[in-house]
C-alpha positions in Angstrom: 77.9 -10.7 68.6 80.3 -10.2 65.6 77.5 -11.3 63.3 74.9 -9.3 65.0 77.4 -5.9 65.2 77.9 -6.4 61.2 74.0 -6.6 60.7 73.8 -3.5 62.7 76.4 -1.7 60.6 74.3 -2.7 57.3 71.2 -1.4 59.0 72.7 1.7 60.0 73.6 2.7 56.6 70.3 2.2 55.6 68.4 3.9 58.3 70.8 6.8 58.2 69.8 7.5 54.7 66.0 6.7 55.2 66.1 8.6 58.8 63.5 6.5 60.4 64.1 7.5 63.9 62.8 4.3 65.6 64.7 1.4 63.9 67.9 4.5 63.6 67.9 4.5 67.5 67.7 0.9 67.7 71.0 0.4 65.7 72.5 3.2 67.8 71.6 1.1 71.1 73.1 -2.1 69.6 76.6 -0.1 68.9 76.6 1.4 72.4 76.3 -1.9 73.8 78.7 -3.3 71.6 81.2 -0.6 72.5 80.4 -1.2 76.1 81.4 -4.9 76.0 84.6 -4.3 73.5 85.1 -0.9 72.7 88.5 -1.7 70.9 87.3 -4.4 68.5 83.8 -2.3 67.8 85.9 0.7 67.2 87.8 -1.1 64.6 84.7 -2.4 63.0 83.0 1.0 63.0 86.0 2.3 61.1 86.0 -0.5 58.7 82.5 -0.1 57.5 82.7 3.6 56.6 79.8 4.5 58.7 81.9 7.5 60.5 81.1 9.6 57.3 77.3 9.0 57.9 77.6 10.0 61.4 78.3 14.0 60.4 74.7 13.8 58.5 73.2 12.5 61.8 74.3 15.2 64.3 71.5 17.3 63.7 69.9 19.4 66.6 66.5 18.4 65.9 66.9 14.9 65.9 66.0 12.7 69.0 69.0 10.5 68.2 71.9 13.2 68.4 72.9 12.5 71.8 73.3 8.7 71.1 75.3 9.5 67.7 77.8 12.0 70.0 78.2 9.4 72.7 78.9 6.7 70.2 81.8 9.3 68.6 82.8 10.0 72.3 83.5 6.1 73.0 85.0 5.4 69.9 87.5 8.5 70.3 88.9 6.9 73.5 91.0 4.9 71.1 94.1 6.8 69.8 93.9 5.6 66.2 90.1 6.6 65.7 90.8 10.2 66.6 92.2 11.3 63.2 89.6 9.2 61.5 87.0 11.1 63.1 88.3 14.6 61.8 88.4 13.1 58.6 84.9 12.2 58.3 84.2 15.8 59.2 82.7 15.1 62.4 84.2 18.3 64.3 82.2 21.0 62.5 78.5 19.4 63.5 79.9 18.5 66.9 80.7 22.4 67.1 77.4 23.2 66.2 75.7 21.1 68.5 77.3 23.0 71.8 74.9 25.6 70.8 71.8 23.3 71.7 69.7 23.8 74.7 69.7 20.2 75.2 71.8 19.2 78.5 72.3 15.5 77.5 73.5 16.7 74.0 75.8 19.4 75.4 77.1 16.6 77.6 77.7 14.0 74.8 79.0 16.6 72.7 81.3 17.9 75.4 82.7 14.2 75.7 83.2 13.6 71.9 85.0 16.9 71.4 87.4 16.1 74.6 88.3 12.7 73.6 89.1 13.8 69.9 91.3 16.4 71.1 93.2 14.4 73.5 96.9 14.1 72.6 95.9 14.6 69.0 97.1 17.5 67.1 94.8 17.1 64.3 91.7 17.0 66.8 92.6 20.2 68.5 93.2 21.9 65.0 90.0 21.1 63.7 88.4 22.2 66.8 90.4 25.5 67.0 89.1 26.1 63.4 85.5 25.3 64.2 85.7 27.9 67.2 84.7 25.2 69.7 86.7 26.7 72.8 85.0 30.1 72.7 81.5 28.4 73.0 82.4 26.1 75.6 84.1 29.0 77.8 80.8 31.1 77.4 79.0 27.9 78.7 81.2 27.6 81.8 80.3 31.2 82.4 76.6 31.0 82.1 76.4 27.8 83.9 78.9 28.8 86.6 76.4 29.2 89.6 73.9 26.3 88.9 75.1 23.7 91.6 72.6 20.7 90.7 74.7 17.5 90.0 73.6 17.3 86.5 75.2 20.6 85.8 77.8 20.0 87.8 78.4 16.6 85.6 78.5 18.8 82.3 80.8 21.7 83.7 83.4 18.8 84.7 83.2 17.7 81.0 83.4 21.1 79.4 86.6 21.6 81.6 88.0 18.4 80.9 87.3 19.3 76.7 89.3 22.5 77.4 92.1 20.6 79.1 92.4 18.1 76.6 92.1 20.9 73.9 95.2 22.8 75.4 97.2 20.6 77.0 101.2 21.1 76.8 100.1 23.5 73.7 101.3 27.0 74.5 99.3 28.8 71.6 96.3 27.2 72.5 96.6 27.9 76.1 97.5 31.5 75.5 94.4 31.4 73.4 92.4 30.2 76.2 93.9 32.5 78.4 92.9 35.7 76.0 89.2 34.3 76.0 89.2 35.0 80.1 89.1 31.6 81.0 91.1 32.1 84.2 88.8 34.2 86.4 86.0 32.0 85.0 87.8 28.6 86.7 88.5 30.3 89.7 84.8 31.3 90.2 84.0 27.6 89.3 86.5 26.4 92.0 84.9 28.8 94.5 81.3 28.0 94.1 81.5 24.0 93.4 84.5 23.2 96.0 82.2 20.2 97.2 82.4 18.5 94.1 85.4 16.3 94.1 85.5 15.7 90.3 85.0 19.3 89.4 87.5 20.7 91.5 90.1 18.3 90.4 89.3 19.1 86.7 89.8 22.8 87.7 93.1 22.0 89.4 94.5 20.2 86.4 93.6 22.9 84.5 95.1 25.5 86.9 98.3 23.4 86.4 98.5 23.5 82.9 97.8 27.2 82.6 99.9 28.3 85.3 103.1 27.2 83.6 102.8 29.9 81.1 104.0 33.4 82.3 101.1 35.4 80.6 98.6 33.7 82.9 100.4 35.2 86.3 99.0 38.4 85.5 95.3 37.1 85.3 95.5 34.6 88.2 96.8 37.7 90.3 93.6 39.6 89.5 91.4 36.7 90.7 90.8 35.1 94.4 92.7 32.4 93.3 95.3 32.2 96.3 92.2 32.6 98.8 90.2 29.5 97.0 93.3 27.4 97.0 94.4 28.0 100.6 90.8 27.4 101.4 90.7 24.0 99.7 94.0 23.4 101.0 93.0 23.0 104.6 89.8 21.1 103.8 92.2 18.3 102.4 93.2 15.3 104.5 94.6 13.0 101.5 98.1 13.4 100.4 97.3 12.9 97.0 94.7 16.1 96.9 97.2 18.0 98.6 99.8 17.2 96.1 97.7 18.2 93.5 97.2 21.8 94.8 100.8 22.0 95.5 101.5 21.5 91.8 99.4 24.7 91.1 100.7 26.4 94.1 104.5 26.2 93.1 104.3 27.9 89.7 101.5 30.6 90.6 103.9 31.3 93.5 106.9 32.3 91.2 105.0 35.6 90.9 105.3 38.3 93.3 101.9 39.7 93.7 100.5 35.9 94.0 103.3 35.4 96.8 101.8 37.9 98.7 98.3 37.0 98.3 99.2 33.4 99.3 101.0 34.9 102.4 98.0 37.0 103.4 95.4 34.0 102.5 97.4 32.1 105.3 99.2 29.6 103.2 102.6 29.9 105.6 100.4 28.6 108.6 99.2 25.6 106.5 102.9 24.5 105.3 104.4 25.2 109.0 101.8 22.7 110.2 102.3 20.1 107.6 106.2 20.7 108.4 105.6 19.9 112.2 103.2 17.0 111.6 105.5 15.2 108.9 109.0 15.9 110.4 109.4 12.7 112.2 107.8 10.6 109.7 109.8 8.2 107.6 107.1 7.3 105.1 107.8 8.1 101.6 104.8 10.3 101.1 105.5 12.4 104.3 109.0 12.7 103.6 108.0 14.2 100.2 105.3 16.4 101.3 107.6 17.9 103.9 110.2 18.7 101.1 107.1 20.0 99.0 105.8 22.1 102.0 109.5 23.4 103.4 110.5 24.4 99.4 107.4 26.6 98.9 107.9 28.1 101.9 111.3 29.2 100.5 109.5 30.1 97.6 107.4 32.4 99.1 110.1 34.3 100.8 111.9 35.2 97.5 109.3 38.1 96.8 110.2 41.1 98.7 106.7 42.2 100.2 105.9 38.7 101.0 109.3 38.3 102.7 109.1 41.3 104.9 105.7 40.8 106.0 106.8 37.2 107.3 109.9 38.7 108.8 108.0 41.2 110.9 110.6 42.9 112.4 112.5 39.6 113.3 109.7 39.1 115.9 107.6 37.1 113.7 106.1 33.5 114.5 107.1 32.3 110.9 110.9 33.5 111.1 110.9 32.3 114.7 109.7 29.0 113.5 111.9 28.8 110.4 115.0 29.6 112.7 114.3 26.5 114.4 114.7 24.5 111.3 118.3 25.0 111.1 119.3 22.9 114.4 117.2 20.3 113.3 118.1 16.8 112.5 116.3 16.8 109.5 118.7 17.8 106.4 115.5 19.1 104.2 114.6 21.4 107.2 118.1 22.3 107.7 118.2 23.2 103.9 115.1 25.1 103.7 116.1 27.0 106.9 119.2 28.0 105.7 117.9 29.2 102.3 115.0 30.8 104.4 117.6 33.0 106.1 119.3 33.5 102.9 116.3 35.1 101.7 115.3 37.0 104.7 118.9 38.3 104.4 118.1 40.4 101.3 118.1 44.0 102.8 120.3 45.6 105.4 117.8 46.1 108.3 117.1 42.4 108.3 120.6 41.3 108.0 122.1 43.7 110.9 119.2 42.3 113.2 119.6 38.6 112.5 123.4 38.9 113.2 122.6 41.0 116.6 120.5 38.5 117.4 122.5 35.2 117.1 122.1 33.7 113.7 125.7 33.6 112.3 126.5 31.2 115.3 123.6 29.0 114.2 124.6 28.8 110.6 128.1 28.0 112.0 126.8 25.3 114.2 125.3 23.7 111.0 128.0 24.2 108.6 130.2 22.5 111.4 127.8 19.5 111.2 128.4 19.0 107.2 132.4 19.5 107.2 133.3 15.9 106.3 131.2 13.9 104.2 128.7 16.9 104.5 125.4 17.2 102.5 126.5 19.7 99.6 123.0 21.5 99.1 123.1 22.2 102.9 126.6 23.5 102.5 125.6 25.5 99.5 122.7 27.2 101.5 124.3 28.0 104.5 127.3 29.6 102.8 124.6 31.7 100.8 123.1 33.0 103.9 126.3 34.0 105.4 127.2 35.7 102.1 124.1 37.8 102.2 124.5 38.5 105.9 128.1 40.0 105.6 126.9 43.0 103.0 125.9 45.3 105.4 129.3 47.2 106.1 128.5 47.2 110.2 128.1 43.0 110.0 131.5 42.7 108.7 133.7 43.0 111.8 130.9 41.2 113.9 130.9 38.2 111.6 134.7 38.3 111.5 135.2 38.2 115.6 132.4 35.3 115.5 134.8 33.1 113.5 133.2 33.1 110.2 136.0 33.0 108.0 138.0 30.1 109.9 134.5 28.0 109.5 134.2 29.1 105.9 137.8 28.0 105.2 136.9 24.3 106.4 135.2 24.0 103.2 138.7 24.9 100.8 139.0 21.4 100.1 135.2 21.0 98.5 135.3 19.7 94.8 131.8 21.1 94.3 131.5 24.4 92.2 128.4 25.7 93.9 129.9 25.3 97.3 133.3 26.8 96.1 131.4 29.9 94.5 129.4 30.9 97.9 132.6 30.2 99.7 134.6 32.6 97.7 131.5 35.2 97.6 131.4 35.1 101.5 135.1 35.8 102.1 135.1 38.3 99.3 132.4 40.0 101.4 134.0 39.8 104.6 137.3 41.4 103.8 136.8 45.0 103.4 138.9 45.8 106.8 142.7 45.7 106.2 143.3 43.4 108.8 141.2 40.6 107.7 142.6 40.8 104.3 146.2 40.7 105.6 145.4 37.7 107.6 143.6 35.7 104.7 145.9 37.0 102.1 149.0 35.4 103.9 147.2 31.9 104.0 149.3 29.9 101.6 146.4 27.3 101.7 143.9 29.8 100.5 145.9 31.7 98.1 147.1 28.5 96.3 143.4 27.3 96.0 142.5 30.6 94.5 145.2 30.3 92.0 143.8 26.7 91.1 140.3 28.0 90.8 141.5 30.9 88.4 141.9 28.1 86.0 138.3 26.2 86.4 137.3 27.2 83.0 134.5 25.0 83.4 132.9 27.1 86.0 132.9 30.6 85.0 131.2 31.8 88.4 134.2 30.1 90.3 136.9 31.4 88.1 135.5 35.0 88.2 134.9 35.1 92.1 138.7 33.4 92.7 140.0 36.2 90.4 138.1 39.0 92.5 139.0 37.8 96.0 142.9 37.8 94.9 142.6 41.4 93.8 140.3 42.4 96.8 143.0 40.5 99.0 145.6 43.1 97.6 143.3 46.0 97.5 142.0 45.8 101.1 145.6 44.6 102.6 147.9 47.2 100.6 150.5 44.5 102.3 153.7 43.6 100.7 153.5 40.3 102.3 150.4 39.5 100.9 151.6 40.4 97.1 154.6 38.0 97.8 152.5 35.4 98.8 150.4 35.8 95.5 153.2 36.2 93.4 155.1 32.8 95.0 151.4 31.1 94.2 151.6 31.9 90.5 148.7 34.5 91.0 150.2 37.3 88.8 148.9 35.8 85.4 145.4 35.6 86.5 145.3 39.5 87.7 146.4 40.4 84.3 144.2 38.1 82.4 141.4 39.4 84.8 142.3 43.1 83.3 141.0 41.8 79.9 137.3 40.6 81.3 134.5 41.6 79.5 133.2 43.1 82.8 134.3 46.5 83.6 134.2 46.0 87.3 136.7 43.1 87.2 138.8 44.8 84.9 139.1 48.1 87.4 139.7 45.9 89.9 142.4 44.0 88.3 144.1 47.3 87.5 143.9 48.9 90.7 145.5 45.5 92.4 148.1 45.5 89.6 149.0 49.2 90.6 149.3 48.3 94.2 151.8 45.5 93.2 153.8 47.8 90.8 153.9 50.5 93.8 154.7 48.0 96.6 156.6 45.2 95.3 157.5 45.7 91.4 160.9 43.7 91.9 159.3 40.5 93.3 156.6 40.8 90.4 158.6 41.9 87.4 159.2 38.6 85.7 155.9 37.6 86.0 154.2 40.8 84.8 156.4 40.8 81.9 155.7 36.8 80.9 151.9 37.6 81.3 152.4 40.3 78.7 151.2 43.2 80.7 152.4 46.0 78.8 150.8 44.8 75.5 147.6 44.6 77.2 147.8 48.2 78.8 148.7 49.3 75.2 145.5 47.3 73.8 143.2 48.8 76.5 144.2 52.4 76.0 144.1 52.1 72.1 140.7 50.6 72.1 137.8 53.2 72.0 135.4 51.1 73.5 137.4 50.8 77.0 135.7 52.6 80.0 136.9 56.0 81.0 138.2 54.6 84.3 139.6 51.5 82.7 142.0 54.5 80.6 142.4 56.0 83.9 143.8 53.2 85.8 145.8 51.9 83.0 147.8 54.8 82.7 148.3 55.0 86.5 149.7 51.4 86.1 152.3 52.6 83.2 153.7 55.3 85.4 153.8 52.7 88.3 155.9 50.0 85.8 158.4 52.6 85.0 160.5 51.6 88.0 161.3 48.4 86.3 164.0 48.7 83.7 162.6 45.8 81.5 159.1 47.0 81.7 160.1 50.4 80.9 161.9 49.1 77.7 158.8 47.7 76.6 156.6 50.5 77.2 159.1 52.7 75.1 159.1 50.0 72.2 155.4 50.2 72.1 155.0 53.8 71.4 152.7 54.4 73.8 153.0 58.2 73.4 150.8 58.1 70.6 148.0 57.0 72.2 148.5 58.8 75.3 148.7 62.1 73.4 145.4 61.4 71.7 143.8 60.9 75.2 144.7 64.4 76.4 141.5 65.8 74.7 139.4 62.9 76.1 135.9 64.3 77.1 136.3 62.6 80.7 138.4 65.4 82.7 140.2 62.5 85.0 141.3 60.7 82.1 142.4 64.0 80.3 144.3 64.9 83.0 146.1 61.7 83.7 147.0 61.5 80.0 149.1 64.6 80.4 150.7 63.7 83.4 151.6 60.1 81.8 152.9 62.0 78.8 155.2 64.0 80.9 156.2 61.0 82.7 157.1 58.8 79.6 159.0 62.1 78.1 161.1 62.5 81.0 161.9 58.7 81.4 162.7 58.4 77.9 
């Protein structure tokens, strides 16, 4: 065979120049046979013989041997080490020219050759890009799209595969294909050829690649992709095929318009069916599919329109089915159920309806099952749902009397920042009422934990929420006992630091809480306010032109409240506050200007 091959390659060099078609065809058949027997070894010999350069001259539209030459190139380009040599031999340009052929076999082999050269090869893709190959292939897909005979479907499959190899994991080439309008064409292909497994699979892989790109979502949304994918999904029995469709659905469902289209196409019913079928199975594939289906369900609920459509005033079948997941014994379903409720709880109407219909008790039961050695993701999801449900004012008292704060406080010992963050958010949402704020503010364990979390520098969210909750306990309770508890636990310095936050809302909350402390318990807090350098911070806030009007206003209110302390009063005098405050009398904000006059009078009288 080796001698034979060497003879063939020598002979091919002569016949390639003479162009004697019969002997040329014989040589090409020999090469194809050798490649079929040992592709790698034969490819190495072909490369070593320098015959690749001759192939460029053989790729001519009129020749009867052209398809065989393209076939040989497709075979050798299956080897990674042959792709750059194919580019260097100048084969790309004549191959791209052959894409204009009318001969189906030539088109098929040319598509294979270009697809294989592009596979994982930057040089191959670049050369095809420069030669303009992608546009010609897309034009072919468009014109051949409606023909359903097997030979044409094979060609369409090869062309889809070529585009995929050309653009895989390359954002700029994917964007180029999207601009050329490949998406509507592929969606049309999927609809017409859904009976052809190979072509369908190729379309799905192409969608999976393109759907990752943000710019593709709008194009997808303007097609009937949702309908086609759901139709295809309903027909699939095999796990692998369904998984392929899931891989396309997940990135597409990040787009709100497509979420709604998928809901309208009936995807949710398919997902609920999968959950029902797989919930009791312990097979690995079934567990994976249950997770994918329930995760996708939660994702569909992230769109406002799709969520509201599925809520159906709280009477919808989907909403009821999701509710039934919460008491389930399956952690994945508990998680998806709680996340779904958190997503349904994104407007006041839904929140009020759910609280009135007993959702809080279901979530508290779920939390109760995860206190000791609990599942952190389920804890986090259930607390997220409770936090969202607590936003409407009318729900707060109902949730407090249902015992939500007690249920939530069981997680104070959690060391998981995501759980800590949601726990803090839930409590902060619930304590608008004076009584609740007072009860929680006197809870020493809670306050000590908050003070500890105010120092969680690695977790900005937890730190911020702890500070805000400390401040809220004072602002809503207006209670001396709460202030004493916070002073004793070392919370004052954190409220002073919070007044320097980059977020105006947090600065403001801190200043209001500090003014209440100064008005109600200045003697108790005096030393801590001094060591936290509150007076110097207030001077900076007032002198800084960038401070918001409400920050300047509340800083002056606080200065006046501090006058009752001898040591703090002395600090105010030493820092020449009058210069800064007299300038604020002409501030464009009327409230700031008025407060500046009042503060100036107070400081002048006191000095």
